[in-house]
C-alpha positions in Angstrom: 0.0 0.0 0.0 1.4 3.4 -1.1 1.7 6.4 1.2 -1.2 8.0 -0.6 -3.4 5.0 -0.1 -2.4 4.8 3.6 -3.2 8.5 4.0 -6.7 8.0 2.3 -7.4 5.0 4.5 -6.5 7.0 7.6 -8.5 10.0 6.4 -11.7 8.2 5.6 -11.5 5.8 8.6 -11.2 8.7 11.0 -14.1 10.5 9.3 -16.3 7.4 8.8 -19.2 8.8 10.8 -19.2 12.1 8.9 -19.2 10.3 5.6 -22.1 8.0 6.6 -24.0 11.0 7.9 -23.6 12.9 4.6 -24.4 9.7 2.6 -27.7 9.3 4.5 -28.3 13.1 4.2 -28.3 13.1 0.4 -30.8 10.3 0.3 -33.0 12.2 2.8 -32.7 15.4 0.7 -33.7 13.4 -2.4 -36.8 12.1 -0.7 -37.8 15.4 0.9 -37.3 17.5 -2.3 -39.3 15.1 -4.5 -42.1 14.9 -1.9 -42.4 18.6 -1.6 -42.5 19.2 -5.4 -44.9 16.4 -6.1 -48.3 17.4 -7.4 -51.0 14.8 -7.1 -53.2 16.5 -9.7 -50.5 16.4 -12.3 -51.3 14.5 -15.5 -47.7 13.7 -16.2 -46.5 10.1 -15.8 -43.5 11.3 -13.9 -45.8 12.6 -11.2 -47.2 9.1 -10.6 -43.7 7.8 -9.9 -42.6 10.6 -7.7 -43.9 8.9 -4.5 -41.8 5.9 -5.3 -38.6 8.0 -5.7 -39.3 9.9 -2.5 -39.9 6.7 -0.5 -36.7 5.3 -2.0 -34.8 8.3 -0.6 -36.3 8.1 2.9 -35.9 4.3 3.3 -32.2 4.4 2.3 -31.4 7.4 4.5 -32.7 5.8 7.6 -31.0 2.5 6.7 -27.7 4.2 6.3 -28.0 6.3 9.4 -28.6 3.0 11.2 -24.8 2.3 10.8 -24.3 5.4 13.0 -27.1 5.0 15.5 -26.9 1.2 16.2 -23.2 1.2 17.3 -23.9 4.1 19.6 -26.6 2.1 21.4 -24.5 -1.1 22.0 -23.4 0.1 25.4 -26.9 1.3 26.4 -29.2 -1.5 25.2 -29.3 -5.3 25.6 -28.0 -7.5 22.8 -31.5 -8.6 21.9 -32.6 -5.0 21.3 -29.5 -4.4 19.2 -30.3 -7.5 17.1 -33.9 -6.2 16.6 -32.5 -2.9 15.4 -30.2 -4.6 13.0 -32.9 -6.7 11.4 -35.1 -3.5 11.2 -32.1 -1.9 9.4 -31.9 -4.8 6.9 -35.7 -4.6 6.2 -35.3 -0.8 5.5 -32.5 -1.6 3.1 -34.7 -4.2 1.4 -37.6 -1.7 1.1 -35.3 0.9 -0.4 -33.8 -1.6 -2.9 -37.3 -2.9 -3.9 -38.6 0.7 -4.4 -35.7 1.4 -6.7 -36.4 -1.8 -8.7 -40.1 -0.9 -8.9 -39.4 2.6 -10.0 -37.1 1.3 -12.8 -39.8 -1.1 -14.0 -42.6 1.4 -14.0 -40.5 4.0 -15.9 -40.2 1.5 -18.7 -43.4 -0.6 -18.8 -47.0 -0.4 -17.6 -47.3 -4.2 -17.4 -48.2 -5.4 -14.0 -46.4 -8.8 -13.8 -42.9 -7.4 -13.4 -44.1 -5.3 -10.4 -45.9 -8.3 -8.9 -42.7 -10.4 -9.4 -40.6 -7.8 -7.5 -43.2 -7.6 -4.8 -43.2 -11.4 -4.4 -39.4 -11.5 -4.2 -39.5 -8.7 -1.6 -42.0 -10.7 0.5 -39.9 -13.8 0.3 -36.7 -11.9 1.1 -38.3 -10.1 4.1 -39.7 -13.4 5.4 -36.3 -15.1 5.0 -34.6 -12.3 6.9 -37.1 -12.5 9.8 -36.9 -16.3 10.0 -33.1 -16.2 10.0 -33.1 -13.6 12.7 -35.6 -15.7 14.8 -33.4 -18.8 14.3 -30.5 -17.0 15.9 -28.3 -16.3 12.8 -25.4 -14.0 13.2 -26.5 -10.5 12.2 -23.2 -9.6 10.7 -23.1 -12.7 8.4 -26.8 -12.2 7.7 -26.2 -8.7 6.4 -23.3 -9.9 4.3 -25.3 -12.5 2.5 -28.2 -10.2 2.1 -26.2 -7.5 0.4 -24.4 -10.1 -1.8 -27.8 -11.2 -3.2 -30.0 -8.0 -3.0 -27.6 -5.4 -4.4 -26.9 -7.1 -7.8 -30.5 -8.1 -8.1 -32.4 -5.0 -7.0 -29.9 -2.1 -7.0 -28.0 -2.9 -10.2 -31.0 -4.1 -12.1 -33.3 -1.4 -10.8 -30.8 1.4 -11.1 -30.0 0.6 -14.8 -33.7 0.3 -15.6 -34.3 3.6 -13.9 -31.4 5.2 -15.9 -33.0 4.0 -19.1 -36.4 5.0 -18.0 -35.2 8.6 -17.2 -33.9 8.7 -20.8 -37.4 7.8 -22.1 -39.0 10.3 -19.7 -36.7 13.0 -21.1 -37.8 12.2 -24.6 -41.5 12.3 -23.6 -41.0 15.7 -21.9 -39.2 17.0 -25.0 -42.1 16.0 -27.2 -44.3 18.3 -25.0 -42.3 21.3 -26.1 -41.3 22.1 -22.5 -38.2 24.1 -21.7 -35.0 22.3 -22.8 -33.3 22.6 -19.4 -35.9 20.2 -17.9 -35.0 17.6 -20.5 -31.3 18.1 -19.8 -31.8 17.6 -16.0 -33.8 14.4 -16.6 -30.9 13.1 -18.7 -28.5 14.0 -15.9 -30.8 12.1 -13.5 -30.6 9.1 -15.7 -26.8 9.2 -15.7 -26.8 9.5 -11.9 -29.0 6.4 -11.6 -26.6 4.5 -13.8 -23.6 5.4 -11.8 -25.4 4.5 -8.5 -26.4 1.2 -10.1 -22.8 0.4 -10.7 -21.3 1.4 -7.4 -24.3 0.5 -5.4 -25.1 -2.8 -7.1 -21.8 -4.3 -8.2 -19.4 -3.1 -5.5 -20.5 -5.5 -2.7 -18.7 -6.7 0.5 -16.9 -10.0 0.2 -16.2 -10.4 3.9 -18.0 -9.4 7.1 -18.1 -5.6 7.7 -15.3 -4.1 9.8 -13.8 -0.6 10.3 -11.7 -1.2 7.2 -14.0 -3.2 5.0 -16.2 -0.3 4.0 -13.1 1.1 2.2 -12.9 0.2 -1.5 -9.9 0.1 -3.9 -7.1 2.7 -3.4 -8.4 3.5 0.1 -11.5 5.3 -1.2 -14.8 4.2 0.4 -17.4 2.9 -2.0 -19.9 5.1 -0.1 -18.2 8.2 -1.6 -19.1 7.6 -5.3 -22.6 6.5 -4.2 -22.9 9.7 -2.2 -21.9 11.8 -5.3 -24.3 9.9 -7.6 -27.3 10.3 -5.2 -26.3 14.0 -4.6 -26.3 14.6 -8.4 -29.6 12.7 -8.7 -31.2 14.8 -5.9 -30.0 18.1 -7.5 -31.1 17.1 -11.0 -34.6 16.0 -9.8 -35.0 19.3 -7.9 -34.4 21.1 -11.1 -36.4 18.7 -13.4 -39.5 18.6 -11.2 -40.1 22.2 -11.8 -42.1 20.7 -14.6 -44.9 20.4 -12.1 -44.9 24.2 -11.6 -44.8 24.8 -15.3 -47.7 22.4 -15.8 -49.7 24.3 -13.1 -48.8 27.6 -14.8 -50.0 26.3 -18.2 -53.2 25.2 -16.5 -53.8 28.7 -15.0 -53.1 30.2 -18.5 -55.7 27.8 -20.0 -58.2 28.8 -17.3 -57.5 32.5 -18.1 -58.1 31.8 -21.8 -61.4 30.1 -20.9 -62.4 33.1 -18.8 -61.6 35.3 -21.7 -63.6 33.1 -24.0 -66.6 33.3 -21.7 -66.2 37.1 -21.5 -66.1 37.3 -25.3 -69.3 35.2 -25.6 -71.1 37.6 -23.2 -69.8 40.6 -25.1 -70.8 39.1 -28.5 -74.3 38.5 -27.2 -74.5 42.0 -25.7 -73.3 43.7 -28.9 -75.6 41.7 -31.1 -78.5 42.6 -28.9 -77.7 46.3 -28.3 -76.2 47.0 -31.7 -76.8 44.7 -34.7 -80.3 43.4 -33.8 -81.6 46.9 -32.9 -80.1 48.3 -36.1 -81.8 45.6 -38.2 -85.0 46.2 -36.3 -84.8 49.9 -36.8 -84.2 49.4 -40.6 -87.3 47.1 -40.7 -89.4 49.7 -38.9 -88.3 52.3 -41.4 -89.2 50.0 -44.4 -92.6 49.2 -42.9 -93.5 52.8 -42.3 -92.1 53.8 -45.7 -94.2 51.3 -47.5 -97.3 52.7 -45.7 -96.4 56.3 -46.9 -95.8 55.5 -50.6 -99.4 56.2 -51.8 -99.9 59.6 -49.9 -96.3 60.9 -49.3 -93.9 59.3 -51.8 -91.0 61.7 -51.1 -91.2 61.0 -47.4 -91.4 57.3 -48.2 -88.3 57.6 -50.4 -86.4 59.3 -47.6 -87.4 56.5 -45.2 -86.2 53.9 -47.7 -82.9 55.7 -48.1 -82.5 55.9 -44.3 -83.2 52.2 -44.0 -80.6 51.4 -46.7 -78.1 53.6 -45.0 -78.8 51.9 -41.7 -78.4 48.4 -43.2 -75.1 49.5 -45.0 -73.8 50.7 -41.6 -74.8 47.4 -40.0 -73.0 45.4 -42.6 -69.9 47.5 -42.1 -70.1 47.0 -38.3 -70.4 43.2 -38.8 -67.5 43.2 -41.2 -65.4 45.2 -38.8 -66.3 42.9 -36.0 -65.4 39.8 -37.9 -62.1 41.4 -38.9 -61.3 42.2 -35.3 -62.0 38.6 -34.3 -59.7 37.3 -37.1 -56.9 39.6 -35.9 -57.3 38.2 -32.4 -57.8 41.7 -31.1 -57.6 42.1 -27.4 -56.0 38.7 -26.7 -53.3 40.4 -24.7 -53.1 37.6 -22.1 -52.6 35.0 -24.8 -50.0 37.1 -26.6 -48.0 37.5 -23.3 -48.2 33.8 -22.7 -46.8 33.0 -26.1 -44.0 35.6 -25.5 -43.1 34.1 -22.2 -43.0 30.5 -23.5 -40.7 31.7 -26.3 -38.3 33.5 -24.0 -38.4 30.6 -21.5 -37.0 28.3 -24.2 -34.0 30.6 -24.6 -33.0 30.8 -21.0 -32.5 28.6 -17.9 -34.2 31.2 -15.7 -37.6 30.4 -14.4 -40.3 32.7 -15.9 -43.6 32.5 -14.0 -46.8 34.0 -15.5 -49.6 35.2 -13.3 -52.9 36.3 -14.6 -55.5 37.9 -12.4 -59.0 39.1 -13.3 -60.7 39.4 -16.7 -58.5 41.2 -19.1 -60.4 43.7 -21.4 -60.0 43.8 -25.1 -57.4 46.1 -26.7 -56.6 47.1 -30.2 -53.7 45.4 -32.0 -51.6 48.5 -31.5 -52.1 48.6 -27.7 -51.4 44.8 -27.5 -48.2 45.3 -29.5 -47.0 48.0 -27.2 -47.7 46.0 -24.1 -46.0 42.9 -25.5 -42.9 44.8 -26.5 -42.8 46.4 -23.0 -42.9 43.0 -21.4 -40.3 41.6 -23.9 -37.9 44.5 -23.1 -38.4 44.1 -19.3 -38.0 40.3 -19.3 -34.9 40.6 -21.6 -33.3 43.1 -19.2 -33.9 40.7 -16.3 -32.5 37.7 -18.2 -29.4 39.7 -19.3 -28.5 41.8 -16.3 -30.3 40.7 -13.1 -28.2 37.5 -12.4 -31.2 36.1 -10.7 -33.0 32.8 -10.8 -36.6 33.7 -11.4 -38.7 36.3 -13.2 -42.4 36.8 -12.4 -44.7 38.4 -15.0 -48.1 39.6 -13.6 -51.0 40.9 -15.7 -53.9 42.0 -13.6 -57.1 44.0 -14.0 -57.7 46.7 -11.4 -60.9 48.8 -11.0 -60.1 51.2 -13.9 -56.7 50.2 -15.0 -54.6 47.3 -16.3 -51.3 46.5 -14.5 -48.3 44.8 -16.1 -45.5 43.9 -13.7 -42.1 42.2 -14.4 -40.1 41.3 -11.3 -36.8 39.5 -10.8 -34.9 38.3 -7.8 -31.5 39.4 -9.0 -28.9 41.9 -7.8 -31.1 45.0 -8.4 -30.0 48.3 -10.0 -26.8 50.2 -9.1 -27.2 52.7 -6.3 -27.5 55.6 -8.8 -30.4 53.7 -10.4 -28.8 53.7 -13.8 -29.0 51.1 -16.5 -26.4 49.6 -18.8 -24.5 52.5 -20.4 -25.9 53.1 -23.9 -28.9 50.9 -23.4 -32.2 52.0 -24.9 -34.4 49.4 -23.2 -35.8 51.7 -20.5 -36.2 54.6 -22.9 -38.3 52.4 -25.2 -40.4 51.3 -22.3 -41.0 54.9 -21.2 -41.9 55.9 -24.8 -44.4 53.1 -25.3 -46.0 53.8 -21.9 -46.4 57.4 -22.7 -48.0 56.5 -26.1 -50.5 54.3 -24.2 -51.3 57.1 -21.7 -50.1 55.0 -18.9 -47.7 55.3 -15.9 -44.3 53.6 -15.4 -43.0 52.7 -12.0 -39.5 51.3 -11.4 -38.5 49.9 -8.0 -35.3 48.3 -7.0 -32.8 47.9 -4.2 -29.3 46.4 -4.3 -29.6 42.6 -3.9 -33.4 42.8 -3.7 -34.3 42.5 -7.3 -36.0 44.9 -9.7 -39.7 45.5 -10.6 -40.9 47.2 -13.8 -44.6 48.1 -13.5 -46.7 49.7 -16.2 -50.3 50.8 -15.6 -52.6 51.8 -18.4 -56.3 52.6 -18.7 -58.5 49.5 -18.3 -59.8 49.6 -21.9 -59.0 51.6 -25.0 -62.6 51.3 -26.2 -64.7 54.3 -25.1 -67.8 53.4 -23.2 -71.1 54.3 -25.0 -72.8 57.3 -23.5 -76.0 56.5 -21.6 -78.0 59.0 -23.6 -76.8 57.8 -27.0 -79.7 57.2 -29.4 -80.0 53.7 -30.9 -81.3 53.0 -34.5 -84.5 51.7 -32.9 -85.0 54.9 -30.9 -84.4 57.0 -34.1 -87.0 55.0 -36.0 -89.5 55.3 -33.2 -88.9 59.0 -32.9 -89.6 59.5 -36.6 -92.5 57.2 -37.1 -93.8 56.0 -33.8 -93.8 52.3 -32.6 -95.7 49.6 -34.4 -97.3 46.7 -32.6 -96.4 44.4 -35.5 -92.7 44.7 -34.6 -92.2 44.5 -30.8 -89.0 46.0 -29.4 -86.3 43.4 -28.8 
């Protein structure tokens, strides 16, 4: 053994407890992070497997910490209690191994029989351990034989299956057009599973454990590469499972679009009733009265017919204009912002969250374009200069205004409040805000992020005056109501 190997053996032997504590800690972090990010209502297949991964982390963490806790209790508890703790530790290890194998199978196949086979093997293995313990088998030798059988079977097989399954999951997520960084982290998780499968399933003890036997070749403990693999897995899953938040965000956007659709339906019905239907009714009233006046007052009748034709022409123009506005998706500001955010999200590793509150009024194409460009400039500034991890875009309807807010959690603006020298981003935002008749608010503090807020009037469509005369009212004022045509 070389001096370096002797030094490594001495280093890791003296710090064995610390290493085991960290080893169990990464498993616990894996289980806790997955459990906290799991969303039961998610429709993704990965969400259905998250509880298995979380349970795998928790079971292994407690089993590993048993190597620290049980030796500390030897001087405090009877030997029978220690043996019970040791068999409990082996059962926890078995549960962790079986959960990994089940996860690997379910990532690759929906068939039930492989899962039933794993469950049957787990039951047989657990019963064998309990019977061996009750028959008085040596706990050290029992653990040795258990690891020699269970690790290649469950850990190596299950870990490699999970590695391949994560690759397939990454391809499925990629097909959903989700941000590419999620796909990358899922692939990293697959690699971590593969590394753990090798070091956790093939590097097995050949002799009863001792203070030195947990050390592997060249004096490096096999727990170290396992720790690094699980640590990488935990971090990659924390990043990848943000897919649940993105799914929830898309669901909220869809709900916003449905609310906008319902609002549009109400508006269409209102405009048809108050405008188009009354205009057609007024024209019909003019025609009816004009026909009655033809024998006695032909000139008045001709004027009535001309007014009716003019009213119908205006109605046709209004309908055409309305159809054109619908074809141009006028007023779909919330949807345009959603498309913009999805496009920018694909270009950056930053998390961009979109929050929509209230019913968003309709705006002209020009106003929508200004607001989208303001959001684009503010988000781009946050992506380029904030050095933060998250950007939040909020679009909300107030009583008589519309508020667009873009916030980041980055370093904030310099103390003098200046932007990048020569940059025109803020100038463009101010110009567009002024064109919309709105207000611009910029708040920031060093290390506390930056918020760009634009407030514009709630609608660019002037409200109809309450005393405005409708086509029906004009016809009635000229000729009087007729019972044959009841007012709508």
